[in-house]
Rosetta silent file (secondary structure, phi, psi, omega in degrees, C-alpha in Angstrom):
SEQUENCE: XXXXXXXXXXXXXXXXXXXXXXXXXXXXXXXXXXXXXXXXXXXXXXXXXXXXXXXXXXXXXXXXXXXXXXXXXXXXXXXXXXXXXXXXXXXXXXXXXXXXXXXXXXXXXXXXXXXXXXXXXXXXXXXXXXXXXXXXXXXXXXXXXXXXXXXXXXXXXXXXXXXXXXXXXXXXXXXXXXXXXXXXXXXXXXXXXXXXXXXXXXXXXXXXXXXXXXXXXXXXXXXXXXXXXXXXXXXXXXXXXXXXXXXXXXXXXXXX
SCORE:     score description
SCORE:     0.000 S_00000001
   1 L     0.000  -38.089 -171.471    7.735  -48.170    2.639 S_00000001
   2 H   -67.769  -40.857 -179.044    7.526  -45.906   -0.469 S_00000001
   3 H   -65.697  -39.789 -178.428    4.039  -44.430    0.696 S_00000001
   4 H   -61.904  -38.020 -177.468    5.430  -43.879    4.185 S_00000001
   5 H   -68.771  -45.529  176.120    8.441  -41.996    2.702 S_00000001
   6 H   -59.619  -43.366 -179.470    6.120  -39.853    0.556 S_00000001
   7 H   -59.907  -43.942 -175.638    3.826  -39.145    3.508 S_00000001
   8 H   -68.616  -44.166 -178.192    6.815  -38.046    5.649 S_00000001
   9 H   -62.619  -49.529 -178.220    8.265  -35.747    2.962 S_00000001
  10 H   -59.081  -46.207 -179.398    4.909  -34.141    2.257 S_00000001
  11 H   -63.376  -36.646 -178.170    4.085  -33.630    5.957 S_00000001
  12 H   -68.068  -38.307  179.718    7.552  -32.231    6.555 S_00000001
  13 H   -64.611  -48.639 -177.240    7.200  -29.793    3.687 S_00000001
  14 H   -58.690  -44.210 -174.902    3.835  -28.639    4.864 S_00000001
  15 H   -71.833  -29.077  177.764    4.971  -28.045    8.474 S_00000001
  16 H   -67.334  -51.909 -178.481    8.137  -26.232    7.200 S_00000001
  17 H   -65.209  -33.705  177.961    6.236  -23.874    4.894 S_00000001
  18 H   -67.840  -40.951  179.954    3.617  -23.218    7.590 S_00000001
  19 H   -66.027  -38.556 -177.950    6.261  -22.476   10.132 S_00000001
  20 H   -65.050  -40.400  179.841    7.973  -20.196    7.716 S_00000001
  21 H   -65.496  -35.624  177.267    4.843  -18.229    7.055 S_00000001
  22 H   -68.472  -42.789 -177.501    4.280  -17.879   10.921 S_00000001
  23 H   -66.790  -37.319 -174.713    7.839  -16.770   11.554 S_00000001
  24 L   -90.422   -1.375 -179.242    7.657  -14.161    8.874 S_00000001
  25 L   -72.832  132.413 -175.064    4.138  -12.837    9.778 S_00000001
  26 L   -72.325  145.557  172.659    4.429   -9.243   10.758 S_00000001
  27 L   -77.239 -175.876  179.718    3.344   -8.007   14.255 S_00000001
  28 L   -76.895  135.017 -175.943    1.063   -5.157   14.951 S_00000001
  29 L   -72.824  160.089 -176.142    2.554   -1.789   14.162 S_00000001
  30 L   -97.915   27.093  178.148    3.063    0.699   17.000 S_00000001
  31 L  -124.698  157.715  175.561    1.206    3.575   15.284 S_00000001
  32 L   -81.184  107.429 -176.725   -2.559    4.404   15.101 S_00000001
  33 H   -68.439  -33.544  177.676   -3.360    3.500   11.444 S_00000001
  34 H   -63.590  -45.183 -177.482   -6.685    5.294   11.411 S_00000001
  35 H   -60.059  -41.996  174.167   -4.901    8.517   12.673 S_00000001
  36 H   -57.939  -40.365  175.238   -2.489    7.986    9.769 S_00000001
  37 H   -64.792  -35.083  178.139   -5.267    7.675    7.408 S_00000001
  38 H   -66.548  -44.270 -178.656   -6.878   10.927    8.695 S_00000001
  39 H   -60.481  -44.491 -178.571   -3.529   12.784    8.302 S_00000001
  40 H   -63.471  -39.893 -177.478   -3.173   11.407    4.762 S_00000001
  41 H   -71.043  -35.847  177.518   -6.720   12.501    3.702 S_00000001
  42 H   -61.559  -44.511  175.330   -6.132   15.956    5.222 S_00000001
  43 H   -60.886  -42.552  179.259   -3.016   16.301    3.233 S_00000001
  44 H   -64.596  -28.018 -176.277   -4.601   15.028    0.069 S_00000001
  45 H   -81.902  -17.367  171.807   -7.412   17.598    0.292 S_00000001
  46 H   -79.046  -17.025 -178.623   -4.894   20.463    0.330 S_00000001
  47 L   -75.593  159.976 -174.037   -3.385   19.410   -2.951 S_00000001
  48 L  -101.600  -25.784  177.486   -4.341   20.903   -6.333 S_00000001
  49 L  -146.624  176.825 -177.046   -3.977   17.828   -8.574 S_00000001
  50 H   -60.349  -40.827 -179.511   -3.443   14.035   -8.450 S_00000001
  51 H   -66.415  -35.662 -177.070    0.361   14.200   -8.688 S_00000001
  52 H   -72.402  -32.102 -179.116    0.435   16.787   -5.809 S_00000001
  53 H   -61.728  -50.430 -177.706   -1.932   14.521   -3.841 S_00000001
  54 H   -61.784  -38.256 -179.470    0.459   11.592   -4.116 S_00000001
  55 H   -70.973  -41.231  176.070    3.393   13.732   -3.079 S_00000001
  56 H   -62.770  -45.814 -176.523    1.552   15.288   -0.053 S_00000001
  57 H   -68.329  -38.705  177.851    0.261   12.021    1.166 S_00000001
  58 H   -59.348  -33.388 -174.837    3.737   10.349    0.794 S_00000001
  59 H   -66.597  -22.371 -170.728    5.124   13.134    3.049 S_00000001
  60 H  -108.925   -5.216 -176.898    2.947   12.057    6.066 S_00000001
  61 L   -71.579  141.258  170.116    3.220    8.278    5.643 S_00000001
  62 L   -68.580  163.810  177.338    5.434    6.247    8.177 S_00000001
  63 L   -56.532  133.481 -178.957    8.329    4.418    6.593 S_00000001
  64 L    77.150   -4.044  179.104    7.204    1.502    4.425 S_00000001
  65 L   -81.206  155.050  174.361    3.491    2.482    4.533 S_00000001
  66 E  -131.296  158.847  179.156    1.350    2.726    1.452 S_00000001
  67 E  -141.710  155.815  169.645   -1.937    4.506    0.688 S_00000001
  68 E  -122.372  125.967  179.616   -4.812    4.673   -1.700 S_00000001
  69 E  -117.556  132.433  174.649   -6.682    8.052   -1.997 S_00000001
  70 E  -121.666  125.886 -175.019   -9.945    8.501   -3.715 S_00000001
  71 E  -115.813  153.102  176.228  -11.310   11.921   -4.487 S_00000001
  72 L   -71.540  144.725  175.975  -14.785   12.581   -6.087 S_00000001
  73 L   -75.705  146.981  173.752  -14.832   13.613   -9.753 S_00000001
  74 L   -75.988  172.440  174.478  -15.579   17.052  -10.807 S_00000001
  75 L   -51.174  127.697 -176.798  -18.218   17.880  -13.423 S_00000001
  76 L    57.548   11.353  172.899  -17.472   15.952  -16.725 S_00000001
  77 L   -79.300  130.469 -175.583  -14.245   14.641  -15.287 S_00000001
  78 L   -81.363  149.575  171.866  -13.367   11.157  -16.405 S_00000001
  79 L   -60.257  147.528 -174.091  -12.257    8.497  -13.883 S_00000001
  80 E  -156.871  163.102  178.114   -8.510    8.211  -13.678 S_00000001
  81 E  -135.816  133.354  170.407   -5.659    6.700  -11.728 S_00000001
  82 E  -124.150  132.819  179.640   -2.283    8.088  -10.689 S_00000001
  83 E  -142.950  151.034  170.977    0.240    6.113   -8.728 S_00000001
  84 L  -123.221 -179.877 -177.339    3.684    6.197   -7.291 S_00000001
  85 L   -59.015  -20.364 -172.091    5.415    3.273   -5.505 S_00000001
  86 L  -115.068  -28.687 -168.280    3.753    4.288   -2.207 S_00000001
  87 E  -127.462  126.449  170.742    0.567    6.275   -3.168 S_00000001
  88 E  -111.932  131.075 -175.879   -2.305    5.500   -5.561 S_00000001
  89 E  -113.494  118.144  177.675   -4.707    8.420   -6.404 S_00000001
  90 E  -117.051  142.505  179.135   -8.081    7.464   -7.849 S_00000001
  91 E  -112.377  122.100  168.502  -10.700    9.852   -9.296 S_00000001
  92 L   104.308  -46.286 -179.792  -14.339    8.848   -9.249 S_00000001
  93 L  -155.764  168.435  179.890  -14.619    5.444   -7.695 S_00000001
  94 L   -78.627  121.670 -176.048  -12.728    2.818   -5.711 S_00000001
  95 L   -91.894  110.810 -176.531  -10.407    0.621   -7.642 S_00000001
  96 H   -58.841  -33.883 -177.149  -10.543   -2.767   -6.044 S_00000001
  97 H   -66.713  -42.937 -178.453   -7.278   -3.952   -7.712 S_00000001
  98 H   -67.393  -42.165  178.666   -5.270   -1.018   -6.214 S_00000001
  99 H   -62.640  -41.077 -179.989   -6.810   -1.550   -2.797 S_00000001
 100 H   -62.602  -43.201  176.999   -5.980   -5.323   -3.016 S_00000001
 101 H   -58.737  -40.818 -179.165   -2.313   -4.350   -3.802 S_00000001
 102 H   -62.606  -53.916 -170.181   -2.245   -2.105   -0.728 S_00000001
 103 H   -61.222  -40.952 -177.605   -3.631   -4.716    1.538 S_00000001
 104 L   -63.308   -8.910 -177.810   -1.208   -7.358    0.156 S_00000001
 105 L   -75.270  -10.639  176.482    1.681   -5.188    1.323 S_00000001
 106 L    83.744  179.081 -174.310    0.947   -6.600    4.801 S_00000001
 107 L    79.371 -155.797 -176.138    0.651   -4.989    8.280 S_00000001
 108 E   -98.913  145.719 -176.949   -2.430   -3.134    9.548 S_00000001
 109 E  -118.473  133.121  175.668   -4.833   -1.306    7.419 S_00000001
 110 E  -129.768  152.235 -174.986   -6.757    1.858    8.442 S_00000001
 111 E  -137.597  163.888  174.997   -9.218    4.060    6.514 S_00000001
 112 E  -154.317  147.464 -178.067  -11.032    7.442    6.803 S_00000001
 113 E  -137.638  158.282  177.392  -13.733    9.013    4.711 S_00000001
 114 L  -127.649  154.807 -172.975  -15.434   12.392    4.529 S_00000001
 115 L   -57.847  -27.132 -175.181  -19.155   13.189    3.691 S_00000001
 116 L   -89.744   12.810  171.095  -18.230   14.855    0.419 S_00000001
 117 L   103.641    0.516  173.336  -16.677   11.658   -1.135 S_00000001
 118 L   -79.027  145.649  178.632  -12.969   11.681   -0.162 S_00000001
 119 E  -146.825  142.787  171.613  -11.608    8.460    1.100 S_00000001
 120 E  -139.384  144.651  170.454   -8.145    7.152    2.060 S_00000001
 121 E  -136.339  140.996 -178.725   -6.803    3.829    3.218 S_00000001
 122 E  -130.545  149.735  178.509   -3.351    3.142    4.439 S_00000001
 123 E  -120.529  121.391 -172.991   -1.396    0.007    5.174 S_00000001
 124 E  -112.572  125.411  176.955    1.378    0.464    7.889 S_00000001
 125 L   -77.215  162.848  175.468    3.781   -2.485    8.149 S_00000001
 126 L   -61.577  141.056  175.011    5.073   -3.938   11.419 S_00000001
 127 L   -84.192  -19.765  174.548    8.019   -2.116   12.951 S_00000001
 128 L   -87.392  117.833  179.937    9.594   -5.307   14.384 S_00000001
 129 L   -72.184  153.947  178.369   11.461   -7.081   11.692 S_00000001
 130 L   -65.331  149.148  173.633   10.981  -10.944   11.457 S_00000001
 131 L   -63.829  114.627 -176.871   13.788  -13.072   12.879 S_00000001
 132 H   -56.570  -57.420 -173.714   16.415  -13.580   10.187 S_00000001
 133 H   -61.606  -49.184  176.902   18.113  -16.693   11.320 S_00000001
 134 H   -58.118  -47.671  178.219   14.931  -18.739   12.091 S_00000001
 135 H   -52.003  -49.373 -176.986   13.440  -17.536    8.851 S_00000001
 136 H   -68.720  -36.256  174.563   16.486  -18.510    6.846 S_00000001
 137 H   -65.722  -39.665  175.921   16.662  -21.891    8.559 S_00000001
 138 H   -69.325  -34.349  179.739   13.083  -22.595    7.790 S_00000001
 139 H   -69.128  -39.330  170.363   13.565  -21.473    4.204 S_00000001
 140 H   -61.211  -47.320  177.459   16.541  -23.772    3.840 S_00000001
 141 H   -56.387  -39.688 -177.430   14.525  -26.627    5.460 S_00000001
 142 H   -67.307  -34.226 -175.433   11.664  -26.069    2.953 S_00000001
 143 H   -75.350  -38.560 -179.061   14.132  -26.244   -0.007 S_00000001
 144 H   -71.831  -28.279  171.889   15.697  -29.376    1.301 S_00000001
 145 H   -73.385  -32.254  170.938   12.414  -31.068    1.794 S_00000001
 146 H   -63.561  -36.109  174.641   11.348  -29.960   -1.618 S_00000001
 147 H   -67.800  -34.761 -178.464   14.540  -31.534   -3.039 S_00000001
 148 H   -74.096  -37.240  174.500   13.837  -34.722   -1.110 S_00000001
 149 H   -64.213  -34.740 -178.784   10.285  -34.863   -2.498 S_00000001
 150 H   -71.988  -33.048  178.988   11.607  -34.339   -5.998 S_00000001
 151 H   -63.600  -49.156  176.707   14.164  -37.241   -5.430 S_00000001
 152 H   -56.833  -47.760  177.738   11.340  -39.502   -4.350 S_00000001
 153 H   -54.654  -38.596 -172.014    9.237  -38.458   -7.377 S_00000001
 154 H   -72.363  -22.054 -178.501   12.012  -39.277   -9.789 S_00000001
 155 H   -85.786  -33.179 -167.360   12.171  -42.810   -8.588 S_00000001
 156 H  -130.316  -20.131 -171.333    8.479  -43.691   -8.259 S_00000001
 157 L  -136.856  172.292  179.047    6.208  -40.921   -9.389 S_00000001
 158 L   -74.811  156.331  175.918    5.588  -38.222  -11.986 S_00000001
 159 L   -65.131  163.761 -179.990    7.272  -34.746  -11.516 S_00000001
 160 L   -64.230  146.223  178.113    5.192  -32.021   -9.937 S_00000001
 161 L   -70.647  164.190  173.680    2.659  -30.320  -12.258 S_00000001
 162 H   -60.888  -35.793  179.435    2.929  -26.776  -13.417 S_00000001
 163 H   -62.532  -42.919  178.189   -0.023  -25.947  -11.230 S_00000001
 164 H   -57.601  -42.896 -176.705    1.786  -27.354   -8.144 S_00000001
 165 H   -68.491  -42.140  179.800    4.972  -25.398   -8.976 S_00000001
 166 H   -64.134  -33.624  178.150    2.937  -22.241   -9.414 S_00000001
 167 H   -61.404  -44.639  178.926    1.269  -22.546   -6.031 S_00000001
 168 H   -60.128  -45.232 -176.022    4.804  -22.884   -4.396 S_00000001
 169 H   -67.954  -40.743 -176.915    6.213  -19.931   -6.357 S_00000001
 170 H   -63.238  -38.237  174.457    3.174  -17.712   -5.638 S_00000001
 171 H   -58.936  -50.412 -178.766    3.548  -18.578   -1.910 S_00000001
 172 H   -62.827  -44.975 -179.911    7.129  -17.697   -1.818 S_00000001
 173 H   -69.240  -28.008  174.866    6.715  -14.479   -3.748 S_00000001
 174 H   -62.892  -30.240  179.073    3.928  -13.411   -1.525 S_00000001
 175 H   -79.901  -25.173 -169.642    6.365  -13.640    1.402 S_00000001
 176 H   -50.845  -42.002  178.084    9.165  -11.777   -0.349 S_00000001
 177 L   -61.131  -24.267 -179.822    8.067   -8.206    0.639 S_00000001
 178 L   -89.111  -13.523 -177.655    8.102   -9.343    4.308 S_00000001
 179 L   -78.872  148.049  167.274   11.594  -10.904    4.217 S_00000001
 180 L   -58.442  158.678 -175.383   14.725   -9.217    5.499 S_00000001
 181 H   -59.742  -39.113 -174.977   16.990   -8.175    2.591 S_00000001
 182 H   -70.715  -43.699 -179.307   19.497  -11.036    3.139 S_00000001
 183 H   -75.579  -28.949  170.958   16.806  -13.702    3.171 S_00000001
 184 H   -62.370  -35.570  178.355   14.981  -12.157    0.244 S_00000001
 185 H   -66.314  -38.507 -179.499   18.206  -12.387   -1.706 S_00000001
 186 H   -69.307  -41.670  177.668   18.443  -16.093   -0.848 S_00000001
 187 H   -61.600  -36.737  174.591   14.853  -16.650   -1.852 S_00000001
 188 H   -60.397  -41.361  179.499   15.516  -14.948   -5.114 S_00000001
 189 H   -69.500  -32.464 -176.667   18.482  -17.255   -5.880 S_00000001
 190 H   -70.014  -34.957 -179.743   16.345  -20.281   -4.951 S_00000001
 191 H   -66.322  -49.272  176.294   13.664  -19.196   -7.407 S_00000001
 192 H   -56.586  -43.969  177.657   16.274  -18.642  -10.127 S_00000001
 193 H   -56.677  -31.562  177.315   17.787  -22.112   -9.481 S_00000001
 194 L   -80.835   -0.124  179.798   14.200  -23.501  -10.052 S_00000001
 195 L    87.275   14.085  178.587   14.053  -21.756  -13.426 S_00000001
 196 E   -97.717  119.602 -177.079   11.894  -18.881  -12.179 S_00000001
 197 E  -109.127  151.527  178.944   12.965  -15.507  -13.439 S_00000001
 198 E   -73.480  137.874  179.880   12.162  -11.977  -12.209 S_00000001
 199 E  -118.425  111.648  171.956    9.953   -9.941  -14.642 S_00000001
 200 L  -123.830   94.950 -172.546   10.381   -6.028  -14.637 S_00000001
 201 L   -86.910   29.327  179.087    8.809   -4.900  -17.941 S_00000001
 202 L   -51.995  126.233 -178.291    9.796   -1.249  -17.716 S_00000001
 203 L    86.675   -9.584 -175.719    9.556    0.308  -21.264 S_00000001
 204 L   -92.223  164.308  177.949    7.817   -2.598  -22.846 S_00000001
 205 E   -65.396  144.087 -179.323    4.271   -2.518  -24.345 S_00000001
 206 L   -71.796  124.785  176.364    1.495   -3.169  -21.879 S_00000001
 207 L  -119.440  106.308 -171.717    0.076   -6.605  -22.209 S_00000001
 208 L   -63.453  -14.106  173.204   -3.224   -6.973  -20.174 S_00000001
 209 L   -82.245  -20.632 -176.071   -2.651  -10.729  -20.074 S_00000001
 210 L  -122.317   -1.882 -175.066    0.741  -10.460  -18.519 S_00000001
 211 E  -133.377  137.085 -178.726    0.679   -7.206  -16.721 S_00000001
 212 E  -105.671  103.385 -177.167   -1.511   -5.943  -13.803 S_00000001
 213 E   -79.769  115.340 -177.048   -1.978   -2.156  -14.448 S_00000001
 214 E  -113.751    1.947  176.434   -2.555   -0.450  -11.050 S_00000001
 215 E  -172.130  171.737 -179.530   -2.107    3.153  -12.238 S_00000001
 216 E  -135.156  156.105  176.010   -1.418    5.459  -15.230 S_00000001
 217 E  -136.845  127.779 -176.133    0.860    8.311  -15.964 S_00000001
 218 E   -66.750  146.627  178.060    0.397   10.933  -18.646 S_00000001
 219 E  -149.180  143.122  177.998    3.025   11.519  -21.339 S_00000001
 220 L   -92.200    2.572  178.046    3.432   13.703  -24.446 S_00000001
 221 L   -88.124  102.343 -176.226    5.630   11.071  -26.051 S_00000001
 222 L   -63.522  -28.450  179.468    3.382    9.140  -28.529 S_00000001
 223 L   -77.928  -14.481  178.412    5.782    6.341  -28.767 S_00000001
 224 L   -89.058  -17.792 -177.989    5.702    5.818  -24.999 S_00000001
 225 L   -61.522  134.280  179.327    1.825    5.538  -24.819 S_00000001
 226 L    77.050   14.322  171.663    0.666    2.065  -23.843 S_00000001
 227 E  -113.726  165.122 -170.976    4.071    1.157  -22.479 S_00000001
 228 E   -82.506  125.393  175.865    5.047    0.370  -18.966 S_00000001
 229 E   -73.542  -56.111  174.587    6.298    3.529  -17.169 S_00000001
 230 E  -155.659  164.729 -177.016    7.619    1.658  -14.158 S_00000001
 231 E  -106.544  130.065  177.810    7.026   -1.574  -12.229 S_00000001
 232 E   -81.767  -41.686  176.340    5.499   -1.245   -8.772 S_00000001
 233 E  -143.215  124.459 -177.212    5.933   -5.015   -8.011 S_00000001
 234 L   -65.318  159.058  174.606    7.870   -7.369  -10.015 S_00000001
 235 E  -107.539  178.287  175.785    6.421  -10.536  -11.528 S_00000001
 236 E  -137.189  144.021 -175.690    7.869  -14.008  -11.978 S_00000001
 237 E  -131.168  141.466  178.032    7.864  -16.231  -14.977 S_00000001
 238 E  -102.844   91.401 -170.915    8.589  -19.917  -15.398 S_00000001
 239 L    69.973 -127.990 -174.280   10.303  -19.843  -18.970 S_00000001
 240 L   -93.754    1.309 -175.546    7.784  -18.001  -21.069 S_00000001
 241 E  -100.530  127.964 -177.642    4.817  -18.786  -18.850 S_00000001
 242 E   -78.194  122.992 -178.841    3.867  -15.958  -16.411 S_00000001
 243 E   -97.033  -45.710 -178.442    3.288  -17.300  -12.869 S_00000001
 244 E  -124.927  114.384 -178.022    2.963  -13.973  -11.069 S_00000001
 245 L   -69.319  136.798  174.258    1.928  -10.917  -13.068 S_00000001
 246 E   -70.675  145.032  168.160    3.945   -7.722  -12.362 S_00000001
 247 E   -88.668  125.951 -171.663    2.027   -4.732  -11.120 S_00000001
 248 E  -135.906  162.755  168.576    2.868   -1.708  -13.275 S_00000001
 249 E  -105.671  131.859 -179.424    2.142    1.908  -14.106 S_00000001
 250 E  -102.741  148.861  176.493    1.212    2.572  -17.735 S_00000001
 251 E   -81.001  139.254  176.634    1.844    5.552  -19.872 S_00000001
 252 E  -134.907  160.908 -178.761   -1.331    7.230  -21.320 S_00000001
 253 E   -65.221  139.536  173.299   -1.645   10.351  -23.626 S_00000001
 254 L   -76.905  111.216 -162.444   -1.355   13.622  -22.016 S_00000001
 255 L  -102.808    5.257  178.802   -4.721   15.318  -22.638 S_00000001
 256 L   -72.853    0.000    0.000   -3.679   18.494  -20.727 S_00000001
């Protein structure tokens, strides 16, 4: 009987989490993503520096869209990265980490390149929001099933391992950017109740083991060098153990 109960709880949890992912999956955007990439690259090529590139590209992006722009390095120019919450500008080569962050934002991705080495990729989210009430119902169902599984474990089996908990936390945090605001707030509360805290390390020293640096920002403040300028995407920690590393912009010396 115990094994049957465990099987039912596990099966129910799997079905619930799978249904949640399906409900929250974005639909196709109603814009031509490649045309957006072409406009972004045309705007970038008119700019005079990396900061201006980010501003120009942000001005032509649809709401919620993100972009990565790569321009060829000039003679003796060192590779560099500049980023805002919506646009990452790379000089010299394609940064796979930044592109991965872009793709992770969801929606459809389009790209455009020119023969002289300029390249742009944009991610445009779905314009149709996911259904809030079904998503919230599935989220609550997942929590209840998780609580039931925990209750069964307390009586007959060992508690979930840190690895199992990490998988669940990462799965939920990956869905967070796609959740409507109200549902995302509920999800944040559920994570907090489980002992998982939000990590926004603005102003703290950069730690490569705990921070995912996706861009840099020059500064003439020596004390600010190698600290976090701002957090692009928050992280999550279980106590002192980092489960999801935050994506950050780091201060570097201004060599201008």
